[in-house]
Every structure is written in C-alpha cells, then in structure tokens.
N, C-alpha and C positions, 0 to 999 in steps of 0.2 A: 356273312350272309348265307353261306352254304356250308356244307361239310368241308369247310376250307381248311382241311387238315389244320383239319377239325371237322330333213323335206322346199288401128289408124282409120281414121275416118276415110271414107272413100267418096270422091265426088265423081260427077259424070266425066270429068277430065282425067281421071286416073288418080294415082297416089299423090298426095300433097305433103311435102316435107314439113315436119313439125306439127302436123295435125294430130288430133286425138288427145285423150286424157294424159296429162304429164305423169311421168314415172316419179313416185314419191318415196319408194323404198330403194335400198341399195341394190337389190336383186331384181331382175326382170320378172314381172308377174307371169304366171302361166297363161298362155294365149287362150282366148275364149273360143276354142274349137269344140266340135261335137265330141262328146265323150265316146271312147271306144266301147264296143260291145263286150260283154263278159257272160260266160256260161257257168253253171254249177261245177263243171269239170276244171275250170281255170282258177287262177289266183290273181289278185290285184296287189301289187306293191305300191302302197300309197304314201306320199310324203307331204307333210304339212309344215310350213314355215310360219313362225309367229312374227308379228310386227316388231320393228326395232325398239319400240317403247316398252315392250314386255321384258321383264327381268329374266335372267337365266332360269331355264326350266329345271335344271338339275338341282333341285332343292326340295325339301320335304313337303312344303305346302303346295307347290306346283304339281309335284308327283300325286298328291292326294286329289287335286282338281282333275287331272287326267284320268286317274283311277276311277273317280266317281262318274265321269263322263262315259267311260267304258262300261260301267255298270248299267247306265241308262239304256244302252243298246244290247245288253247281254241277253235279254229275253226275246229278241227278234229271231225269227226262224228263217228269214230270207237274207240275212246279213250277219256275218260272223267275223269278229276280230280274233284271229288265231295266234298272232304274235305281235309284239309292240316294242318300241325302243324310244325312250325320251332323251334327246340330246340337248345341248345348250340352247339352241334357238329353233329346233325343229323336232318333229315326231315322225317316226316310220311305223307303218302298220302293214301286216300281211292279212289280207281280207278275202273271204269267200262270200260270194253273193249270187242270188238266183239269176239276176240279169242286171243290165245297167241302171234300170230304174231303182232296183233294190239297193245297188251300190250308192247311187246318188242320195237316196233318202236316208240310208244308214249313216253315210258320212255327214249329211246335213244335221241329223240328230246329234251325232257325236260332237261336231264342231260347235253347234249352238250351246250345248251343255258345257263343254270345256271352256268356251269363251266367257260365258256368264260366271262360271266359278273362278276363272283366272282374273277376270276384272274385279270380282268381289275381293279377292285376297290382295290385289294390287291397289285397291281403293281408287279405281278409275272407271271411266266409261269409254266406249269407242271400239274401234277395230282391234281384234286380237290376232287373227290369222292374216298375214300380209298378202299371200297369194291364193289363187284357186289351188286346190290340191292337185298334185301330179299323180296320175295312176298309170302304172306300167302293167299291162296284162301279160300274165305268165302262163305258158301252155305246155312246157316240157319239164321232165325231171331235172335236167341239168340247170335250167333257169331257176327252178324252184330251190334247188340246193344252194345256188349262188345267192338268191334272195334271202334265204334263211340265215346263212352265215353273215350276210351283209347287215341284216336287222339285229340279230341277237348279239353280234360282236361289233356293232357299229361304234361303240365307245373306244375300241382299240384303233379304229380308223382315225378317230378324232383325238387320239392320244390321251383320253380321259383316264385310262388305266395307269398312266404314268404319274398322276397327281399324287402327292405325298399321302393323302388320306386313303388312297385306293390301292396302295402297294400290297396290302394283304388280301385283296379281293381276287377271287378267281373268276367270278361272274359279275356282270353289270347289274346292280340292284335297281337301276332305273330302266329295266327292261323285263321281258318275260323269260329271260334266260334260265332262271331258277326252275321254271316249270317245263322246260324243254327236256325231252328224254332221249335226244339223239347225240349226246356228247361221246366222243371216243374215250373209252376207259373210265368214265365217271358217271356217277348217279348222285344227285344232290337232293337233300331234304330242305324244305323251307324252314328257316329259323322261326321260332315262336314270336320274335319281335318284329318280323317282316310281314307286311301285307302285300302279297304278290298282286300283280296286275290281273284283273279278272278276264282272262282270255277264254275263248270257246274251243272245244275240241274240234279239229278239222273233220269235215265230212267227205271231202273230196280225196281221191286217191293221191294226187300230187303232193299235198301237204302231209297226208297221213303216212304214206308209204313210198310213193314213187321217187321222191328225192333221194332216198337211201341207196338207190342204184349207183350213185356216184360217190358214195362214201359218207360215213358219219362226220361230224364237225368237231375239230379240235378246240379245246378251251382257249388256247392261245392263238388261234387262227386270226390273222389280220385281213379283213375283207379288201378286195380290190375295188376298182371303180365300178359304179353301178352300171 
C-alpha cells in the first residue's frame, strides 16, 4: 500500500441502586456529561465504538462506508477530521473544530452518515454506534504527538500488524497513515489501487507543526495507553 520497498436516575432520597437504563453492551457507555469546550487552537481525540451487532470494521465495504461519511463533512469550515484510524470495533479521529457546537454538529453529521451506510451494507436497521463518542481535548505539543502516534499506529497496539495478510505492510491501510508526512526517514506515495481516507489539512499549529517539537514518528512505533 505504500512504497513498501517497494473508541442513574436520581430521586429526592438520593441514589437508588439498580435504577436507570440497563447496560446493554459489554462496555460502559460514555456518561451523559457536558461536553468539554474546544478552541481552534486545540485538537480533539475522538473515539467511537460500534454496537456488538456490527461486523468487524476492518474490511473493504466498511472502510468505504466510513470513507464516504468523512467525505460528507469534508466541506465544513468549522470542523475538520485531520487523521483517522479504523479498528475492528471502533474508530479514532483527530479533529479540529471552531468550538464545542461545531464539534458536536460535525460529529453528528459524520455518525449519521456512517451509520446509514454501515446499516445498508449490513442489511440491518438500528443502532450502529454503541456509545456516545469520547472526546479528549488536547492542548500541548506533547499530547498532540502522543495522540498522532496513537491514532495512525493504533493497529500495532491491537496487533493487527501481526496478522498473516499484513506482514508485508509498513502502514495501516485502514487509517490515514499513508497521507501522514511526519514519519522518521520515510516518505510514502499512495498506491493507485488505494483510496485514502479524505482527511483535511490541519489549520492549527499543534497538528500542523507543534507536535514535531517532540520528534517525528517511527513507522514501527507501538503506541502506549491513551
């Protein structure tokens, strides 16, 4: 794919055990708390997990669904997906947004589009994303560098790079890694047969330049915990 050499009800008496909507998925949903604020100078690391009923996302038709959903928000000027990674049951995004309203609306547009398309290829109806999305707001070059490595090399964290079919791959084809220009000692071209994820060029200093203060990213780098 490259020059491969070549995500309780409360009563007046206080908390009540067992009250509230029952948990239906294996993983706890993101709590319905107020979304954090974001400014144009910051970056949001967004994680989205799909419902257990959705098949593995690392397949061509699911990749196409996510790719088309990213295209839907590509023309927005207040919301930009600058990097992305599609894993087996979740998606990571690095996003720039004008404010928290732009972030919420941009994510809503992306999720609705992706859900419709994934349901269509699955031949089903119903919920696609199991949780509310989780957004970590990033404000420093070190945090940004860590988030970049975490997203574009996330397949190595999940050991997807060790699968037999992936042994000859240097970069994850289910991510925006091929479009990233900050690799140590490498520069890659997009193969003619690959349709890269339609990411936006970052406008903020952190994603454009600031993260480089802490060093470029190695192709084989395995991300630590988020």
